[in-house]
C-alpha positions in Angstrom: -14.2 191.5 -61.5 -13.0 191.5 -57.9 -9.5 192.8 -57.7 -8.7 190.9 -54.3 -8.3 187.2 -54.3 -7.3 185.4 -51.2 -6.3 181.8 -51.3 -6.8 179.9 -48.0 -9.0 177.4 -46.0 -11.6 178.4 -43.6 -10.0 176.5 -40.6 -6.6 178.2 -40.9 -6.1 180.9 -38.2 -3.3 182.6 -40.4 -6.1 182.8 -43.0 -8.8 183.9 -40.6 -6.6 186.8 -39.4 -6.5 188.1 -43.0 -10.2 187.6 -43.6 -10.9 189.6 -40.6 -9.2 192.6 -41.7 -10.7 192.5 -45.1 -14.2 192.3 -43.7 -13.3 194.9 -41.2 -11.9 197.3 -43.9 -15.1 196.4 -46.0 -13.1 195.1 -48.9 -14.7 193.2 -51.5 -12.5 189.8 -52.2 -12.9 186.6 -53.8 -12.0 183.3 -51.5 -10.4 180.7 -53.3 -10.1 177.4 -51.3 -6.6 176.2 -51.4 -6.5 172.6 -49.9 -3.2 170.6 -50.0 -4.1 169.5 -53.6 -4.0 173.0 -54.9 -1.2 174.1 -53.1 1.2 171.4 -54.6 0.2 172.7 -58.1 2.8 174.6 -60.2 0.4 177.5 -60.5 0.1 177.9 -57.0 3.9 177.6 -56.3 4.3 180.5 -58.8 2.3 182.4 -56.3 4.1 181.2 -53.2 7.1 178.8 -53.7 6.6 177.7 -50.3 3.2 176.4 -50.8 1.7 177.9 -48.0 -1.4 179.9 -47.2 -2.7 182.6 -47.0 -1.7 184.3 -50.4 -3.3 187.5 -51.4 -3.4 188.6 -55.0 -4.2 192.2 -55.6 -4.1 192.8 -59.4 -0.5 192.2 -60.3 0.7 192.2 -56.6 1.2 188.9 -54.8 1.6 188.9 -51.2 2.1 185.7 -49.1 2.4 185.4 -45.1 -0.5 186.4 -43.1 1.3 189.2 -41.2 2.7 190.7 -44.4 -0.7 190.7 -46.0 -2.3 192.6 -43.0 0.6 195.3 -43.4 -0.1 195.6 -47.1 -3.7 195.8 -46.7 -3.5 198.5 -44.1 -0.9 200.5 -46.1 -2.7 200.2 -49.3 -6.5 200.6 -48.3 -6.5 202.1 -44.6 -3.3 204.1 -44.4 -3.2 206.6 -41.4 -5.7 204.6 -39.5 -5.6 203.0 -36.0 -5.1 199.5 -37.7 -1.3 200.4 -38.2 -0.3 203.3 -35.9 2.2 205.8 -37.2 3.8 206.8 -33.8 7.0 205.3 -33.6 6.6 203.7 -30.2 3.1 202.2 -31.0 4.4 201.0 -34.5 7.3 199.2 -32.6 4.8 197.7 -30.2 2.6 196.5 -33.2 5.6 194.9 -34.6 6.5 193.2 -31.3 3.0 191.6 -31.4 3.3 190.6 -34.9 6.4 188.8 -33.8 4.7 187.0 -30.9 1.9 185.9 -33.3 4.7 184.2 -35.3 6.5 183.1 -32.5 5.1 182.0 -29.2 1.4 181.9 -30.4 2.4 179.8 -33.6 4.5 177.4 -31.6 2.2 177.5 -28.5 -1.5 177.4 -28.9 -1.5 177.1 -32.8 0.8 174.2 -32.8 -1.4 172.3 -29.9 -4.3 172.9 -32.3 -2.6 171.6 -35.2 -1.5 168.4 -33.5 -4.8 167.7 -31.6 -6.9 168.4 -34.6 -5.0 167.7 -37.6 -2.3 165.2 -36.5 0.5 167.5 -37.6 3.9 166.0 -36.7 4.9 168.5 -34.2 5.7 168.2 -30.5 2.8 168.5 -28.3 4.4 168.8 -25.0 6.6 171.5 -26.3 3.5 173.3 -27.7 1.9 173.1 -24.3 5.0 174.3 -22.5 5.3 177.3 -24.8 1.5 178.1 -24.4 1.7 177.9 -20.6 4.6 180.3 -20.5 3.0 182.9 -22.8 -0.6 182.8 -21.8 0.0 184.5 -18.2 2.1 187.0 -19.9 -0.6 188.0 -22.2 -3.1 188.0 -19.5 -1.0 190.4 -17.5 -0.7 192.6 -20.5 -4.4 192.6 -21.2 -5.3 193.2 -17.5 -4.1 196.8 -18.0 -5.7 197.6 -21.4 -8.5 196.9 -23.6 -6.2 196.1 -26.8 -2.7 195.0 -27.2 -1.1 198.4 -28.4 -3.4 201.4 -28.2 -7.0 202.0 -27.1 -8.1 200.8 -30.4 -7.7 197.6 -32.4 -4.5 197.2 -34.6 -3.4 194.5 -37.0 -1.5 193.1 -34.0 -4.8 192.3 -32.3 -6.0 190.5 -35.3 -2.9 188.6 -35.7 -2.8 187.3 -32.2 -6.7 186.8 -31.9 -7.2 183.7 -34.3 -5.1 181.1 -32.5 -5.6 182.5 -28.9 -9.3 182.1 -29.5 -8.9 178.7 -30.8 -6.4 177.6 -28.1 -9.2 175.3 -26.6 -9.3 173.4 -29.8 -5.8 172.4 -29.0 -6.5 171.4 -25.5 -5.3 174.8 -24.1 -7.9 176.1 -21.6 -8.8 179.9 -21.3 -10.5 179.3 -18.1 -7.7 181.0 -15.9 -7.4 184.1 -18.1 -10.3 186.5 -17.8 -8.6 189.4 -19.4 -7.7 187.2 -22.4 -11.4 186.3 -22.7 -12.7 189.8 -22.3 -10.2 190.8 -25.2 -11.4 188.1 -27.3 -15.0 189.3 -26.8 -14.0 192.8 -27.8 -12.5 191.6 -30.8 -15.7 189.6 -31.6 -17.9 192.6 -31.2 -16.1 194.5 -34.0 -18.2 195.1 -37.2 -17.4 192.5 -39.9 -16.2 189.8 -37.4 -16.6 186.2 -38.3 -15.6 183.0 -36.5 -14.0 180.2 -37.8 -15.9 177.0 -38.2 -15.8 175.3 -34.8 -13.9 171.8 -34.2 -14.6 169.5 -31.3 -12.7 170.3 -28.2 -10.1 167.5 -26.9 -9.5 167.1 -23.1 -7.5 170.0 -21.8 -3.7 169.7 -21.5 -2.7 168.9 -17.8 
């Protein structure tokens, strides 16, 4: 019986970042489709009272929140590796980018995609404004390095990758950001990489 179980949906960027790490660590896991109907059940709410995905079940251990899952998986199955640097400064910078994934990326390109593709009741002009402020900052950062924190990928790269790569699905163009596009290609060349199922592209936001 597979010990690891991941509850999620294939189109979720939050789930995708966890899937990437599981595959890159070559961990066997069972993927359990967790659409809205399942997430509303009492059984699922016992795993995560907020009814959100992803949720990772590892034996008796249950971890919700994608970034928390990334930390758990690395600490448990790949301690001391480049995925989560031990150096104090690099560890702090990794955490900083995890916060960006949960902040500017979630409320910028991720929000724009949720609205454009799924009709989520969020504010599209605000999402575009956040994205247009953040993306040039990310471009500048990546123009000076191959990955976000150190010269190898960390969980921060995976956390930030998914919704940045999917930005065009929310009408956020990446044409003006060559360093970002090269960084995306570097992530996509890593062993175990898998893409999210593509969605139709809307008109770019003005």
